[in-house]
N, C-alpha and C positions, 0 to 999 in steps of 0.2 A: 571302805577300802580306797575309793577315789579321793575322799577328803584327806586320808593319810598320805597318799601320793602327792597331793597338792602341798600339804605341809612340808613334806620332805623336800620337794622341789624348791619351795620358798626358803627353807633353811639353807639349802646348798647355794642358792643365789645370794642370800644374805652373807654367807661365809665368803663367797667369791668376791663380793663387793668389799667386804672388810679387808680381805687379804690384799686386794688391789690398792686400797687406800693406805694400808700399812706399808706397802712397797713404795708408793709415791711419797709418803710423808716421813717414813723412817729409814728405809733401807737403801733407796736409790742413790742417795747422796754419798754413800760409802765409796762409790766408784768414781766420784768426780776427779780425784787425782789421775786416774787412768785416762779418762776422757781428755782432760786438759793436756796431759803429756803427749798424747797422740796428736791432738790438734796443733799444739805448738811445734812438734817435730815436722809435721807436714804443712805448716804455715797455712792452716785453714783460714779462709777469709772470703771476701766478696767474689773471687773468681772460682770458688769451690762449690760443687754440687754434691751434697752428702745424702747417701741412702743408708739408714740404719736398719739392718735386718734383726728382727726380734727387739724392736726398740722399746718395748714395754710402755711405760707411761711417758716416755719421751724426754727425760732430762738431758740426755746426751745431745739430742737434736736441738733443744733450746740453747745449750751452750754453744753449739756450732752456729746457730742463727744469730746469737749475740755477737759473734765474730764477723757477721755479714754474709755467711754462707747461705745458699739456697738448700733447704732441707726437706726430706721426705722420709717416711718410715714404713716398715712392714711389721705388722703384729696381727696374729689371728684374732678372729672375732672374740670379743669378751670384754670384761671390765677394764683391763689395762688399756686396751685400744680406745675405749670410750673416754678414759681419763686423758689419754694423749690427744684425742680430738678435741676434748674440752679445753686443752691448752692451745687450741687453734693451730695444731699441727696437721699436715696432710699425711695421713697414715692409712695404708691399704691393708686389706686382709691378706691379699696374695697378689704380688705384682705380675704373676703369670696367668691370672684368672681369665683375662680377656684375649688370650693367645689363640683365638679361633682363626680358621682360614680366612685370609683377607684382612685381618685386623693388623694394625701397626705393631711393630715389635715393642717390647717394654722399653721405657726410657732408660738410657745408660747414664752413669754418674762418674764424676772424677774421683770420688771416694766412697767406697762401700765398707761399712763396718759390721762386725759381728762381735759386739762387746760382751754380751751376757748370755747368749743362747747356744754358743758353739759346744760347750762342754756338756750340755744337757740335750743336744740334738740326737734324734734316733739314728741319723746317718750324717755325721759331720762332713764326710767327703762330698756328699751330695749338696750340702749347704754351701760349701766353699765353691763348688762348680757353679752353683747358681749365682753366687757373688761375683765370680769371674765373668759370667755372661752379662751381668748388669754394670760392668765397669768399662768406661771408655778406654780405648787404647792409650797407653801412657799414664792412665790413672792408677789409683792404688786401692788395694784391699787390705784391711786390718783385721786380724784375728786375735782374740784375747782369751785367756783362761787363767785359772789359778796357778800360782807359782809352785815350787816344790813344797810338799806338805810339811817338811821340817822347817820351812820358813813361814808357815801359816799357823798361827795359834788357833784359828777356827777349825783346823783339821780334826781335832778331838771332838769338837762340838758337832761337826758334820758326821762324825762316826755314828752318832745316835741314829741318823737317818738310815745309814746302811744296816746297822744292827737290828733295827725294828722293822725293816721292810721284809717282804717275802723272800725266801731263799732264792738265790740266783737261778738255779736250774728249774725252778719252780713248777708249780703245779698248774693244772688247767684253771684253777680258781684265780690264781694271780694273773694269768693271761686274760681271763675274762674281765678282771678288774681293770687291766690296762685298756681293753677294748671299750670299757665304759668310761674311760677318761679319768679314772680315779687316781692317776699318778703312776709314772713309770720310774722304776728304780734306775739310778745312774750313778756313775762314779765322778764326782766333781774334779778329781785329780787324774782322770783317765788320759788327759792330753797334756799333762804337766811335765812329762819326761822329756829330756833333751831330744830334739829332732822331730817330735810329734807334730807340732804345728807346721814346721818346715815341710814335712812329708805331705801334708794336706795341700799346701801351697803348690808344690811341684806336681802333685796328682791332678790339680785343676788347671795345669798349663800356665801358671803364674810364675814370675821370677822373684825369688826372695830378695828383699831390699832393706834388710836390717831388722833389728828386734830390740826390745828393752824390757826392763823390770821396773815396776812402780809400787811404792809403798801405799797400801790402801787399808789403814786401820779401820776396824769396825768399832765404833764408839757410840754408846747409848747412855742416856741420862739415868736409866734404872733398869732393873732386871726384867720388868714387865715389857718395856720397850724392846729390849734385846730379844726376848722370846717372840714377840709379835713381828719384829723385823725379820728375823731368821725364818719364821714360818712363811712369811710372804714370798720368799725366794722360790718356792715350789720344791725345794730339795727334800722336804719332809712329807710331801703328799703321799708317796707310796707307803711310807711308814705309817702314816695316819690311817690309810685305807686298810692296811694289814693288821696293825696292832691297836688301833684306836687312838684318837687324838689326845685323850686324857693322859695316856701313858707316854705319848711323845712329848707333851708339854712337861710332864713330871721329870722325865729323864733329861730333856733339854735344859730345864731349869737347873738341875743338879750339875750338869756338865759346864754350865756357865759360871758357877760359883767361884772357881779359882781365878776368874778374871774380873771379879768385883773389886772396886777400889773404895777407899775411904770416902764416905758420903753416899755410897750406893751405886755409883756409875759403873758401867761395864766397858772394858776396852780390850780388844784383841788385835795384836799386830799381824798383818797379812801382807803378802807380796803377790801381785798379779803380773803376768807376763804377756807381752804382745809381740806379734810378728807383722811386719809391713811387707807387702808383695806388690809387684807392678804388673799390670796387664800389658802383654806384648803382642 
């Protein structure tokens, strides 16, 4: 029994390592147009201090650093954080961890971003309030999420994750699965409706300061890379925990077929939306 548990733990670790590598090597670059649009709009440079909340393996931070900015990130303990640190980035597991009596307050920054983790956060409003507390007065917070589903060809592909996950009202078994960290079901388009991001900004005491939409096509050299890249996002974790990874891979592969091009590449046109807010 003990040896079986060790094998299971090793398998899970190997899978997590592979997912993290797939994110860093395949999927993360899909959002580069979003990162660059925000940095250009806010004139990120040597005078900017950037904190990336949920920075994953850190590509957005590397791009800010290339513009001369001072950068730091926050990412929970795990393989993605290890990859970010391997890129010589300063990434904390929790910026509030040392907030004990008498300890200095967390460092504040002129720009705090939530590029990838807002729409999958358990409590988006709490995340935005945390971002506000970590922003210098006069500095900016940037929140990003998927654009309208009708403008995102990946919407149909992401539907596989929703359909194969446990029912929303779910049972005790699904709740137990979430407690074990096997994936939480979420709606990637839950914050895409007009006014949703703005309401989070106002609820955190920030002042809305503009918004934008950015084309972020998801392009892969082949079908296998597309499946690996999408699985690395975490959107399919709950579906794999509930329905089994083999079924998720099968249905995801089928959903991707309409987006295959001559030569075998895969391309889906998508739009992401961001909101800029100022700390007052």
